[in-house]
N, C-alpha and C positions, 0 to 999 in steps of 0.2 A: 575777432577774438571773444565776441559775444557769446560763444558756446563754451568758454572755457572761464574758470574762476579766475579773477585778477591777483588772488593772494596765493592760492596753493596749486593753482593750474590744472586742477581736476576738471573733468567734464560736465557741463550743465545739460541738463534735460530740457526740452522744450516745456516753458512753463513755470520753471523753477525761478523762483524770486531770491533765493539765499542758496549758497553751495551747502551741501549735504555733509561736507567734511569739515569744513571751518567755520561756516556761518557767515561768511562776507556775502554782502548784498551782492545782486547781479550788476555789472558794470562798474563796481567798485574795486579797489586794489591798484597795486603798483604795476602789474603786468610786467614785472621785471623778467630776464632771461631765465630760463630753467633748464637744468641738465635733465635729459632723459635717460632714465635707467631701464634696462630691459632685465626681466627676471624670468626664469623658467619654473614653472609650477608643474609637477607631475600628480595629477589628482583629478576626480570629476568635479565639477562646479558645484560650488556651496549655493544653497538657496537661502537667502535672509529676508524677513520679513520684517518691515519697520513699520511702527505706529507712533503717530506724534502724540504725547501725552497733553498737548495744548488745544490742538484743533481737530486732531482725531484723522487727520490726513494719512493714508496707508499706501505702501507700495511694496512689490517683491523685486527683488535683484537676482540674477544668477551670475556669478563670476568666479574665475580660478582664485582661490585663496579665500580671504574674507572681506565682505565688504565693510569698511570702516565708518560709515555714515554716522554723525553724531547729531545732526542737526535737521530739523523738518525744512524742505525747500520751499514751502509755503508761508510759513511764519516765523521760522527760526526756532521753535521750541525744541526741547529736549525728546529724544526718542526712546522708545521701548522695542528691542530688536531680539528677535529670536532665530536662530539658525536650524536648518533642517540637516542633520547629518546621518542620513539612514544608509549611508556607503559604509561607514565604520564598521 
């Protein structure tokens, strides 16, 4: 379970200290059972660039739908995010 957040069950990348989506520290949380939902999205992947306002850590994500990261995985700081929507 080390590769998943113990609170929101989102996947954690190698080296992440905090969950990008809820801010929970890696290894903490209740790890309660979760219901898996499957969604079907018909669109090209969106590219989202995140920059931490506190430590400056930067990363880019390509996902179907929108990446809803809210916290820096290194310091738990707030993010500034931009989305590339050149397909519209």
